[in-house]
Structures are given as C-alpha cells and as structure tokens.
N, C-alpha and C positions, 0 to 999 in steps of 0.2 A: 586411442581415438574413441570418442563418445559414440557408442552404438545407437543411441537414441537420436542423435543429430539427424535432422531431416525426416524423422519418422512422422507419420501422419495418423491421427486418430479421428475417425468420424465422430461428430458430436451426437449425443443421444437426445432425442426429443420425444415427449409424449404429447400427442394431439388428441385431446379429450373434447368431445362435443355431444350436444343433444340434437338428435336428428328429428325432433318433433315436426310434423307436417312436411318432412323431407327437405327442409330449408338448408340446414348445414350440409346435407348430402349433396347439394348442388355445387359446393365449392371444395369439399374435403378431398375427393380423389385427385383433382388437379393440384390442390395445395400440397398434398403429400408428394406428388410427382415433382413439383418444383422445389420442395425442400430437399428431397433426395438428390436432385440435380445439383444442389448446393452443398453436397457432402454431409448431409444429416442422415442418421438412421432414425426412422420415424415409426413409433409404435402408436397404433390407433386404439382409441377407447371410446366406443359408442355408449354414452351414459344412459342407464336405464332407470335411474332414480334411487337405486340401492347405494348404500354407503360403500365407497371404494377406498381401500387403504393402499396408498402408494408411499414409497420412500422417495422424497424429493432428491435425495442424494444419488439416486440411480440415474438422474437425468441432468443434462446441461441446460435444459430449458423446457418450459411447458407452453403449449399452444392450446387455448381454451376457447370453444365456440358455443354460442347460444343463439337460438332463434329469437327474433323480435317480432312478436305477433301484433297484428292490428296497427295502430298508429304509434305504438311504442311509448306513450306517455302514461296513460292510466294503467297501473299494474306493470310498469316497465320492467324489463328483465334485469338480471338474467333469469332464465327459466328455473323452475324449482329443481330440476335435475342438476343444472349447473351450480346453483346455489348449494345444494347438498354436497356436490363434489368439492367445491371450494371450501365450504365450512368444515368438511372432513379432513382437511389438511391442516394439521396443528401449526406448523411453522415452515414457511417457504424459505427462510433464512437467506434472503437476497438472491434466490433463484430467479433467473430471467424468465419473464412471462410475456407472451404475445396473446392478445385477445382479439376475437372477431365475433361479429354477429351477422346474421343474414336476415334482412327485414323485408316485410311485405309492403308497407306504406312508408314508414319512417322508423329509424333506429331509436329515436327518443333518447332516453337516458341509460339505455341498456349498457353501453360500453363504460359510461361513467360509474354506474353501480358495480359492474364487474371489477373495474379498476380499484375502487374503494375496498372491495372485499379482498382482493389480492394484496393490496398494500397494507391492510390491517394485519395480514399474516407474514409480513416481512418480504413479500415478493417485489422484484424490481421490474416494473413495466417497461418493455422495450418498444412495443408498437401496438396500436389498436386500429382495426380496420372494419368498416361496415360495408357489407355487400348487399346490393339491391337484388332481390329475387328475380326481377324482370331482366336484369343484365348482370349476372354474377361474375362474368369474366372481365368487367370493367376494372382496370387497375389491379387485376388478380395477382400481379407480380410483386406488389408493394409489401405485403406481409412476409413472403419468403425472402425477399431481398433484404428487408430490415433485420430479419432473423439472422441472415448470413453475416451481416455487418456487426450486429450487436451481441450475438451469442457466441461468436467465434472467439 
C-alpha cells in the first residue's frame, strides 16, 4: 500500500510587500489569515529596500504587494522597494505569482508594471488585485481564493 496516498502537504507561500505609508499593512494581516485558512503556510517579508536573496524553489508561490501612491500614473509603481525585490530574483522559472497593490486614488499602471517585471523573469501570473485604501476589505477574498485554485 502506498504510504503517501492521501497525504497532505501545505503549500509554501512568500508574501513580500512594501508597507510605505502603511498601505499594504491595511490588507496583509487579513490576507495572510485567509491564505492560511486555505491551507498555505505563509512567510511574511516586509521589504525595506535592501536586496533580498530568496530561493524561488523554496516556495510554491509568491505574493508581492506594492503601494500605489497618488493617482498612480506619473511615476506609477511598483515602488522602488518592490522593484528592487523583483529585480533581485534571477529566475522565477514558472513560479506562480500573485500581485497586489493598495492605492490612494487610483492604481494606475502599477499592477501592469509589476506583471511585466515578473513575467520577464519567467514567473507565471495567477492573479492581480488592486485594493483601495479607503475600503481595503472590498473583495478581499479574491486574491486568496485565486491562489487556492491556481497554486494548488
């Protein structure tokens, strides 16, 4: 009899975010809770702008968040901290990646720009979600639900 049949392994996620102006911090605690309810082990990484070395093979997926300041068009994100983080990853080798931003007025092209950076490194985009700082709980379940379906 196969000893592994029916065994369950929680998927490993890295949730990396820039909490400039406290924007991503509005959604990260609840997002982490909802991801853990969906059988993920979630490691948090509050980006401080320093280069971070991660081994993408340690994770089943990445969740990356950036603030979108102002109206999100001129100087649209991702933030310099998020850009440094993504640029520091040599090869995502088809790793599944979820992106989010928390915006003040408009997300602008922040998610499009983040998506392009991730895809340039071979990452597979599974979902992107913009959260409005004035109502961050609106559709807060979307990103965790999509991760559950697409990273499993």
